[in-house]
KEKEZA-77277 format. One line per field, with one value per atom (N, C-alpha, C): y, x, z; residue number from 0; chain; atom name. Coordinates in steps of 0.05 Angstrom, whole numbers, plus 5000, padded with zeros to 4 digits. Example, Ala and Ser with C-alpha at 12.3 -4.5 7.8 and 13.67 -1.06 7.14 Angstrom:
north	(4886/4910/4934/4955/4979/5001)
east	(5264/5246/5264/5257/5273/5258)
up	(5156/5156/5156/5142/5143/5157)
pos	(0/0/0/1/1/1)
unit	(A/A/A/A/A/A)
site	(N/CA/C/N/CA/C)
# end
This chain:
north	(4976/5000/5025/5043/5067/5087/5107/5127/5143/5148/5163/5148/5122/5105/5103/5100/5099/5125/5147/5173/5176/5166/5166/5150/5126/5108/5118/5136/5146/5165/5175/5194/5178/5191/5178/5164/5139/5124/5131/5131/5136/5112/5115/5094/5069/5072/5048/5048/5027/5025/4996/4988/4961/4939/4916/4892/4895/4910/4914/4924/4939/4948/4924/4904/4879/4866/4863/4850/4865/4891/4907/4907/4910/4911/4884/4863/4836/4832/4840/4837/4854/4878/4896/4885/4876/4865/4840/4822/4798/4803/4822/4830/4841/4859/4871/4850/4832/4811/4792/4786/4770/4784/4811/4826/4827/4831/4832/4804/4783/4756/4750/4758/4754/4771/4796/4814/4804/4790/4780/4753/4743/4719/4693/4696/4673/4660/4636/4621/4635/4627/4639/4669/4681/4711/4723/4710/4720/4719/4697/4696/4716/4721/4741/4769/4775/4801/4803/4782/4782/4785/4772/4775/4804/4816/4844/4863/4859/4877/4873/4848/4843/4852/4852/4863/4893/4907/4936/4942/4927/4932/4925/4905/4898/4921/4932/4954/4979/4984/5007/5004/4980/4975/4974/4962/4961/4989/5005/5032/5049/5045/5060/5053/5027/5018/5026/5025/5031/5059/5078/5106/5118/5101/5111/5126/5115/5129/5154/5153/5176/5199/5193/5214/5226/5209/5220/5237/5230/5246/5272/5273/5297/5316/5304/5320/5308/5315/5305/5318/5303/5312/5288/5292/5271/5248/5254/5233/5216/5228/5212/5198/5209/5196/5170/5172/5148/5127/5137/5119/5104/5118/5105/5085/5092/5074/5048/5051/5028/5016/5023/5012/4982/4970/4941/4928/4939/4928/4932/4955/4960/4940/4934/4914/4887/4879/4853/4852/4875/4877/4873/4883/4878/4848/4835/4806/4791/4800/4787/4791/4815/4821/4804/4801/4786/4756/4747/4720/4714/4734/4731/4731/4747/4747/4720/4707/4680/4660/4662/4644/4647/4672/4676/4663/4665/4653/4622/4610/4581/4572/4587/4580/4582/4603/4606/4584/4575/4553/4528/4524/4500/4503/4528/4532/4534/4542/4547/4531/4508/4491/4506/4526/4540/4560/4565/4584/4570/4582/4571/4593/4584/4602/4602/4625/4627/4623/4611/4605/4630/4652/4676/4687/4686/4695/4678/4652/4633/4637/4641/4645/4672/4693/4720/4724/4715/4718/4700/4676/4658/4669/4682/4695/4717/4732/4753/4741/4718/4705/4694/4685/4675/4699/4721/4745/4753/4753/4762/4743/4718/4699/4704/4709/4714/4741/4761/4787/4787/4772/4770/4754/4733/4717/4733/4752/4769/4796/4798/4822/4822/4802/4799/4805/4817/4826/4803/4779/4757/4748/4744/4735/4756/4781/4803/4804/4800/4800/4776/4753/4730/4734/4747/4753/4773/4793/4814/4838/4862/4887/4888/4880/4883/4864/4839/4820/4826/4836/4844/4866/4886/4908/4900/4882/4872/4857/4839/4823/4840/4859/4875/4895/4907/4926/4911/4888/4873/4863/4853/4844/4865/4889/4911/4919/4921/4929/4907/4882/4860/4861/4866/4868/4891/4913/4937/4929/4915/4906/4888/4870/4851/4866/4885/4902/4917/4929/4945/4930/4906/4891/4877/4877/4866/4886/4912/4932/4946/4949/4964/4951/4925/4913/4918/4916/4921/4950/4968/4996/5004/4992/5000/4979/4955/4934/4927/4924/4916/4940/4964/4988/4990/4985/4987/5011/5035/5059/5058/5039/5037/5031/5017/5010/5031/5052/5074/5087/5092/5104/5087/5060/5043/5044/5046/5050/5077/5097/5124/5123/5108/5106/5093/5072/5058/5076/5090/5108/5131/5140/5162/5153/5129/5120/5116/5106/5102/5130/5148/5175/5189/5185/5197/5186/5160/5148/5158/5161/5171/5200/5216/5244/5247/5231/5231/5223/5202/5193/5215/5228/5250/5273/5279/5302/5296/5271/5263/5264/5262/5262/5291/5310/5338/5349)
east	(5017/5000/5018/5013/5029/5020/5038/5032/5007/5004/4981/4955/4956/4932/4925/4946/4941/4929/4938/4927/4898/4891/4864/4846/4856/4840/4836/4852/4849/4826/4816/4793/4768/4746/4721/4711/4702/4692/4663/4655/4627/4610/4584/4565/4570/4575/4579/4608/4622/4651/4659/4681/4691/4675/4675/4662/4632/4618/4589/4583/4602/4598/4595/4611/4609/4582/4574/4548/4525/4524/4502/4502/4526/4528/4519/4528/4520/4490/4479/4450/4434/4443/4429/4430/4454/4457/4440/4440/4424/4394/4385/4356/4349/4365/4360/4360/4379/4380/4356/4347/4323/4298/4298/4275/4273/4296/4296/4291/4301/4295/4265/4252/4223/4208/4217/4203/4205/4227/4230/4216/4203/4188/4204/4228/4244/4255/4265/4275/4299/4305/4329/4329/4305/4304/4309/4300/4305/4334/4347/4376/4392/4383/4396/4394/4370/4366/4383/4386/4403/4432/4441/4468/4474/4456/4460/4462/4444/4444/4469/4477/4500/4526/4527/4550/4552/4530/4530/4537/4526/4533/4563/4573/4601/4618/4610/4625/4625/4602/4601/4619/4619/4636/4665/4671/4699/4710/4694/4703/4708/4691/4695/4721/4726/4752/4776/4772/4794/4805/4787/4795/4797/4794/4794/4819/4842/4867/4871/4863/4866/4849/4824/4806/4817/4828/4839/4863/4880/4904/4897/4876/4869/4851/4833/4814/4812/4831/4830/4808/4788/4766/4755/4734/4723/4712/4699/4688/4710/4730/4752/4768/4769/4782/4767/4741/4724/4728/4729/4732/4758/4780/4806/4808/4798/4799/4784/4761/4744/4747/4768/4772/4773/4786/4787/4760/4742/4715/4698/4702/4688/4698/4725/4736/4724/4722/4710/4680/4667/4639/4637/4656/4657/4660/4677/4681/4655/4640/4615/4594/4593/4574/4581/4607/4615/4611/4611/4604/4575/4558/4529/4526/4542/4542/4549/4568/4577/4554/4540/4518/4497/4492/4472/4481/4507/4518/4515/4523/4521/4492/4474/4446/4434/4443/4433/4443/4468/4479/4463/4453/4437/4408/4398/4370/4366/4387/4385/4407/4400/4420/4434/4421/4434/4455/4457/4476/4504/4523/4550/4571/4594/4616/4636/4644/4665/4692/4711/4737/4750/4753/4766/4751/4725/4709/4714/4715/4720/4747/4768/4795/4798/4788/4791/4775/4749/4732/4742/4751/4761/4785/4803/4826/4818/4797/4787/4778/4764/4755/4778/4799/4823/4835/4838/4849/4831/4805/4786/4788/4791/4793/4819/4841/4867/4866/4854/4852/4834/4812/4794/4808/4822/4836/4857/4869/4890/4880/4854/4842/4838/4849/4849/4877/4878/4904/4924/4916/4935/4945/4928/4937/4953/4946/4961/4989/4992/5018/5034/5021/5035/5046/5031/5039/5062/5061/5082/5072/5080/5071/5077/5101/5108/5092/5090/5075/5045/5036/5008/5001/5019/5014/5015/5033/5035/5009/5001/4977/4952/4948/4923/4924/4947/4948/4944/4957/4954/4925/4914/4886/4866/4870/4851/4853/4878/4880/4871/4875/4864/4834/4821/4792/4782/4798/4790/4790/4810/4812/4788/4782/4759/4733/4728/4704/4704/4727/4729/4723/4736/4732/4704/4691/4664/4643/4647/4628/4634/4659/4666/4654/4656/4643/4613/4600/4571/4564/4582/4577/4582/4603/4611/4604/4614/4610/4581/4567/4539/4521/4532/4516/4495/4503/4485/4493/4483/4492/4486/4468/4462/4488/4507/4531/4553/4548/4568/4575/4555/4562/4581/4579/4596/4625/4627/4654/4666/4649/4658/4667/4652/4660/4688/4692/4718/4740/4736/4757/4761/4740/4742/4758/4753/4768/4798/4804/4832/4845/4831/4841/4847/4829/4832/4857/4861/4884/4910/4910/4934/4939/4918/4920/4931/4920/4929/4958/4966/4993/5012/5005/5022/5023/5000/4999/5017/5018/5034/5064/5071/5100/5110/5093/5102/5116)
up	(5000/5000/5000/4981/4980/5002/5007/5027/5019/4993/4984/4988/4982/4987/5016/5033/5062/5072/5061/5069/5062/5038/5029/5047/5055/5071/5100/5109/5136/5139/5116/5117/5122/5132/5137/5112/5114/5091/5085/5060/5053/5060/5057/5065/5049/5023/5006/4997/5006/4999/5004/4992/4996/4983/4996/4984/4981/4997/4992/4964/4952/4924/4906/4910/4894/4897/4922/4928/4915/4919/4908/4878/4866/4837/4825/4837/4827/4829/4851/4855/4835/4830/4811/4783/4775/4748/4745/4765/4764/4762/4778/4777/4750/4739/4713/4691/4693/4672/4674/4699/4702/4691/4695/4686/4655/4642/4612/4601/4615/4606/4607/4628/4631/4610/4607/4589/4560/4553/4526/4522/4543/4541/4546/4557/4563/4538/4541/4518/4505/4480/4467/4466/4460/4459/4486/4507/4534/4540/4533/4538/4521/4497/4480/4493/4503/4516/4541/4556/4580/4572/4551/4542/4534/4519/4510/4534/4553/4577/4593/4599/4616/4602/4576/4562/4567/4568/4573/4602/4621/4649/4654/4640/4643/4631/4609/4597/4616/4628/4646/4670/4682/4705/4697/4675/4665/4660/4646/4639/4664/4684/4710/4723/4725/4737/4720/4693/4675/4677/4683/4684/4712/4732/4760/4767/4762/4769/4752/4727/4710/4719/4727/4737/4763/4780/4805/4800/4781/4775/4762/4745/4731/4748/4763/4779/4807/4824/4852/4868/4875/4892/4907/4922/4939/4922/4899/4882/4870/4860/4848/4869/4893/4915/4922/4924/4929/4907/4882/4859/4859/4866/4866/4888/4912/4935/4929/4915/4910/4882/4868/4841/4841/4861/4863/4863/4879/4882/4857/4843/4818/4797/4798/4779/4784/4810/4816/4808/4811/4802/4772/4757/4728/4723/4738/4734/4740/4761/4768/4746/4735/4713/4689/4683/4660/4664/4690/4696/4689/4696/4689/4659/4645/4616/4605/4617/4609/4613/4636/4641/4619/4611/4589/4563/4557/4532/4533/4555/4558/4556/4569/4569/4540/4526/4498/4481/4484/4469/4473/4497/4503/4493/4494/4486/4456/4442/4413/4398/4386/4373/4350/4339/4316/4325/4351/4362/4363/4350/4350/4356/4365/4371/4348/4338/4319/4334/4321/4334/4344/4329/4339/4364/4363/4386/4411/4406/4428/4441/4424/4434/4448/4434/4445/4471/4470/4493/4516/4509/4529/4543/4527/4539/4559/4553/4571/4597/4596/4621/4637/4623/4638/4653/4640/4653/4676/4672/4693/4717/4712/4735/4750/4736/4749/4764/4752/4765/4789/4788/4811/4833/4826/4847/4861/4848/4860/4869/4873/4883/4914/4926/4956/4966/4990/5001/5002/5011/5014/4987/4967/4941/4927/4931/4918/4930/4956/4969/4960/4956/4946/4918/4901/4874/4872/4890/4890/4874/4883/4870/4840/4832/4804/4786/4794/4778/4779/4802/4804/4785/4784/4766/4737/4730/4702/4695/4713/4707/4704/4722/4721/4698/4693/4671/4644/4641/4616/4613/4635/4634/4627/4638/4632/4603/4592/4564/4546/4553/4537/4536/4559/4560/4543/4544/4527/4498/4489/4461/4454/4471/4466/4464/4482/4480/4453/4446/4422/4397/4394/4370/4370/4393/4394/4384/4391/4385/4358/4351/4326/4301/4297/4273/4272/4295/4295/4288/4296/4291/4262/4250/4223/4202/4205/4185/4183/4206/4205/4204/4203/4201/4223/4247/4270/4287/4282/4296/4326/4335/4363/4379/4366/4380/4380/4364/4362/4389/4407/4433/4449/4447/4462/4452/4425/4413/4423/4423/4432/4461/4478/4506/4509/4494/4495/4485/4463/4453/4473/4486/4505/4530/4539/4563/4557/4533/4525/4522/4509/4506/4532/4551/4578/4592/4590/4602/4590/4564/4550/4558/4560/4567/4596/4614/4642/4645/4629/4630/4620/4599/4588/4608/4620/4639/4664/4672/4695/4689/4664/4656/4652/4651/4646/4671)
pos	(0/0/0/1/1/1/2/2/2/3/3/3/4/4/4/5/5/5/6/6/6/7/7/7/8/8/8/9/9/9/10/10/10/11/11/11/12/12/12/13/13/13/14/14/14/15/15/15/16/16/16/17/17/17/18/18/18/19/19/19/20/20/20/21/21/21/22/22/22/23/23/23/24/24/24/25/25/25/26/26/26/27/27/27/28/28/28/29/29/29/30/30/30/31/31/31/32/32/32/33/33/33/34/34/34/35/35/35/36/36/36/37/37/37/38/38/38/39/39/39/40/40/40/41/41/41/42/42/42/43/43/43/44/44/44/45/45/45/46/46/46/47/47/47/48/48/48/49/49/49/50/50/50/51/51/51/52/52/52/53/53/53/54/54/54/55/55/55/56/56/56/57/57/57/58/58/58/59/59/59/60/60/60/61/61/61/62/62/62/63/63/63/64/64/64/65/65/65/66/66/66/67/67/67/68/68/68/69/69/69/70/70/70/71/71/71/72/72/72/73/73/73/74/74/74/75/75/75/76/76/76/77/77/77/78/78/78/79/79/79/80/80/80/81/81/81/82/82/82/83/83/83/84/84/84/85/85/85/86/86/86/87/87/87/88/88/88/89/89/89/90/90/90/91/91/91/92/92/92/93/93/93/94/94/94/95/95/95/96/96/96/97/97/97/98/98/98/99/99/99/100/100/100/101/101/101/102/102/102/103/103/103/104/104/104/105/105/105/106/106/106/107/107/107/108/108/108/109/109/109/110/110/110/111/111/111/112/112/112/113/113/113/114/114/114/115/115/115/116/116/116/117/117/117/118/118/118/119/119/119/120/120/120/121/121/121/122/122/122/123/123/123/124/124/124/125/125/125/126/126/126/127/127/127/128/128/128/129/129/129/130/130/130/131/131/131/132/132/132/133/133/133/134/134/134/135/135/135/136/136/136/137/137/137/138/138/138/139/139/139/140/140/140/141/141/141/142/142/142/143/143/143/144/144/144/145/145/145/146/146/146/147/147/147/148/148/148/149/149/149/150/150/150/151/151/151/152/152/152/153/153/153/154/154/154/155/155/155/156/156/156/157/157/157/158/158/158/159/159/159/160/160/160/161/161/161/162/162/162/163/163/163/164/164/164/165/165/165/166/166/166/167/167/167/168/168/168/169/169/169/170/170/170/171/171/171/172/172/172/173/173/173/174/174/174/175/175/175/176/176/176/177/177/177/178/178/178/179/179/179/180/180/180/181/181/181/182/182/182/183/183/183/184/184/184/185/185/185/186/186/186/187/187/187/188/188/188/189/189/189/190/190/190/191/191/191/192/192/192/193/193/193/194/194/194/195/195/195/196/196/196/197/197/197/198/198/198/199/199/199/200/200/200/201/201/201/202/202/202/203/203/203/204/204/204/205/205/205)
unit	(A/A/A/A/A/A/A/A/A/A/A/A/A/A/A/A/A/A/A/A/A/A/A/A/A/A/A/A/A/A/A/A/A/A/A/A/A/A/A/A/A/A/A/A/A/A/A/A/A/A/A/A/A/A/A/A/A/A/A/A/A/A/A/A/A/A/A/A/A/A/A/A/A/A/A/A/A/A/A/A/A/A/A/A/A/A/A/A/A/A/A/A/A/A/A/A/A/A/A/A/A/A/A/A/A/A/A/A/A/A/A/A/A/A/A/A/A/A/A/A/A/A/A/A/A/A/A/A/A/A/A/A/A/A/A/A/A/A/A/A/A/A/A/A/A/A/A/A/A/A/A/A/A/A/A/A/A/A/A/A/A/A/A/A/A/A/A/A/A/A/A/A/A/A/A/A/A/A/A/A/A/A/A/A/A/A/A/A/A/A/A/A/A/A/A/A/A/A/A/A/A/A/A/A/A/A/A/A/A/A/A/A/A/A/A/A/A/A/A/A/A/A/A/A/A/A/A/A/A/A/A/A/A/A/A/A/A/A/A/A/A/A/A/A/A/A/A/A/A/A/A/A/A/A/A/A/A/A/A/A/A/A/A/A/A/A/A/A/A/A/A/A/A/A/A/A/A/A/A/A/A/A/A/A/A/A/A/A/A/A/A/A/A/A/A/A/A/A/A/A/A/A/A/A/A/A/A/A/A/A/A/A/A/A/A/A/A/A/A/A/A/A/A/A/A/A/A/A/A/A/A/A/A/A/A/A/A/A/A/A/A/A/A/A/A/A/A/A/A/A/A/A/A/A/A/A/A/A/A/A/A/A/A/A/A/A/A/A/A/A/A/A/A/A/A/A/A/A/A/A/A/A/A/A/A/A/A/A/A/A/A/A/A/A/A/A/A/A/A/A/A/A/A/A/A/A/A/A/A/A/A/A/A/A/A/A/A/A/A/A/A/A/A/A/A/A/A/A/A/A/A/A/A/A/A/A/A/A/A/A/A/A/A/A/A/A/A/A/A/A/A/A/A/A/A/A/A/A/A/A/A/A/A/A/A/A/A/A/A/A/A/A/A/A/A/A/A/A/A/A/A/A/A/A/A/A/A/A/A/A/A/A/A/A/A/A/A/A/A/A/A/A/A/A/A/A/A/A/A/A/A/A/A/A/A/A/A/A/A/A/A/A/A/A/A/A/A/A/A/A/A/A/A/A/A/A/A/A/A/A/A/A/A/A/A/A/A/A/A/A/A/A/A/A/A/A/A/A/A/A/A/A/A/A/A/A/A/A/A/A/A/A/A/A/A/A/A/A/A/A/A/A/A/A/A/A/A/A/A/A/A/A/A/A/A/A/A/A/A/A/A/A/A/A/A/A/A/A/A/A/A/A/A/A/A/A/A/A)
site	(N/CA/C/N/CA/C/N/CA/C/N/CA/C/N/CA/C/N/CA/C/N/CA/C/N/CA/C/N/CA/C/N/CA/C/N/CA/C/N/CA/C/N/CA/C/N/CA/C/N/CA/C/N/CA/C/N/CA/C/N/CA/C/N/CA/C/N/CA/C/N/CA/C/N/CA/C/N/CA/C/N/CA/C/N/CA/C/N/CA/C/N/CA/C/N/CA/C/N/CA/C/N/CA/C/N/CA/C/N/CA/C/N/CA/C/N/CA/C/N/CA/C/N/CA/C/N/CA/C/N/CA/C/N/CA/C/N/CA/C/N/CA/C/N/CA/C/N/CA/C/N/CA/C/N/CA/C/N/CA/C/N/CA/C/N/CA/C/N/CA/C/N/CA/C/N/CA/C/N/CA/C/N/CA/C/N/CA/C/N/CA/C/N/CA/C/N/CA/C/N/CA/C/N/CA/C/N/CA/C/N/CA/C/N/CA/C/N/CA/C/N/CA/C/N/CA/C/N/CA/C/N/CA/C/N/CA/C/N/CA/C/N/CA/C/N/CA/C/N/CA/C/N/CA/C/N/CA/C/N/CA/C/N/CA/C/N/CA/C/N/CA/C/N/CA/C/N/CA/C/N/CA/C/N/CA/C/N/CA/C/N/CA/C/N/CA/C/N/CA/C/N/CA/C/N/CA/C/N/CA/C/N/CA/C/N/CA/C/N/CA/C/N/CA/C/N/CA/C/N/CA/C/N/CA/C/N/CA/C/N/CA/C/N/CA/C/N/CA/C/N/CA/C/N/CA/C/N/CA/C/N/CA/C/N/CA/C/N/CA/C/N/CA/C/N/CA/C/N/CA/C/N/CA/C/N/CA/C/N/CA/C/N/CA/C/N/CA/C/N/CA/C/N/CA/C/N/CA/C/N/CA/C/N/CA/C/N/CA/C/N/CA/C/N/CA/C/N/CA/C/N/CA/C/N/CA/C/N/CA/C/N/CA/C/N/CA/C/N/CA/C/N/CA/C/N/CA/C/N/CA/C/N/CA/C/N/CA/C/N/CA/C/N/CA/C/N/CA/C/N/CA/C/N/CA/C/N/CA/C/N/CA/C/N/CA/C/N/CA/C/N/CA/C/N/CA/C/N/CA/C/N/CA/C/N/CA/C/N/CA/C/N/CA/C/N/CA/C/N/CA/C/N/CA/C/N/CA/C/N/CA/C/N/CA/C/N/CA/C/N/CA/C/N/CA/C/N/CA/C/N/CA/C/N/CA/C/N/CA/C/N/CA/C/N/CA/C/N/CA/C/N/CA/C/N/CA/C/N/CA/C/N/CA/C/N/CA/C/N/CA/C/N/CA/C/N/CA/C/N/CA/C/N/CA/C/N/CA/C/N/CA/C/N/CA/C/N/CA/C/N/CA/C/N/CA/C/N/CA/C/N/CA/C/N/CA/C/N/CA/C/N/CA/C/N/CA/C/N/CA/C/N/CA/C/N/CA/C/N/CA/C/N/CA/C/N/CA/C/N/CA/C/N/CA/C/N/CA/C/N/CA/C/N/CA/C/N/CA/C/N/CA/C/N/CA/C/N/CA/C/N/CA/C/N/CA/C/N/CA/C)
# end
């Protein structure tokens, strides 16, 4: 733990912080997914609706964790302080949301025999889940200490950028190749988060 992080944690904690963030986030995503599943009439269409929604909740949580340190560096205030302190728990919430997403995919594969996985999607998406599993397993103090600060940083930074790439190549074809402008805002979010990280990195080096 750095001196800056220790200083942040000595201040009074807000009502929602730490592991409860993971519990509440997971519950909210699960309830929303159940609602859209029911609204779509269940079956394959219900699972597709659940998959689409959980992909969006995963993107929202991922993007928040992805830019937490950048926001804190550029605009130090109470909100970004809270965000930086709880980045770990937001990241685990992203993993939980994406686990729900995986449940929907597996259920759809069982409910719809015509649903198949393309090999690039299987490899790329599978790699993201491997990183998510490793990052979640090392999100606890004991496992993080066992891994060591340097290897922990390499794992989590690589995993976050890998997930960014997977999100980007998932949404970009739908936005451009498939001419589905509905996906354009998600591409814009991803480009915006990457741009913010680059800007914050360059600002810190000045």
